[in-house]
C-alpha positions in Angstrom: 81.3 73.4 85.5 79.2 76.5 84.3 76.6 74.2 82.8 76.1 72.3 86.0 75.9 75.5 88.0 73.2 76.9 85.5 71.2 73.7 85.7 71.3 73.8 89.5 70.1 77.4 89.6 67.3 76.8 87.1 66.3 73.6 89.0 66.1 75.5 92.3 63.9 78.2 90.6 61.6 75.5 89.2 61.4 73.7 92.6 60.7 77.0 94.4 57.8 77.9 92.0 56.2 74.6 92.0 54.0 75.3 95.0 54.2 79.0 95.4 52.1 80.9 97.8 49.8 83.7 96.6 49.5 87.1 98.1 46.2 88.0 99.6 45.5 91.7 99.4 43.0 93.8 101.2 41.4 95.1 98.0 40.8 91.6 96.6 37.2 90.6 96.7 35.9 87.8 98.8 35.9 85.1 96.1 39.5 85.9 95.1 40.6 85.9 98.8 38.9 82.5 99.2 40.5 81.1 96.1 44.0 82.3 97.1 43.5 80.8 100.6 42.6 77.5 99.2 45.6 77.6 96.8 47.9 78.5 99.7 46.5 75.6 101.8 47.1 73.2 99.0 50.6 74.5 98.4 51.4 74.2 102.1 50.0 70.7 102.2 52.1 69.8 99.2 55.3 71.2 100.8 54.6 69.2 104.0 53.9 66.0 102.1 57.1 66.5 100.1 59.0 66.5 103.3 59.9 70.2 103.6 60.7 71.2 107.2 59.3 74.2 108.9 62.6 76.0 108.5 62.5 75.2 104.7 59.1 76.6 104.3 60.0 79.8 106.2 63.0 80.3 103.9 60.9 79.7 100.9 58.4 82.3 102.0 61.3 84.7 102.7 62.9 84.4 99.4 60.1 83.5 97.0 57.3 85.4 98.7 56.8 88.7 96.9 54.1 89.9 99.3 54.7 93.3 100.8 
């Protein structure tokens, strides 16, 4: 039972990191901001194409988004 739980936790972490969103900071230069915005757009599009609901994306941002 413990092995199944461990596999499930690792699987969720891998799924959560597949299309992570990057933080855009004020001190990033314009090229870095543009790059991060493009990556975030691709990640969001990937999440929508994979069938994640709006609620699932919000939860993902809440728990996997380290931006502060």
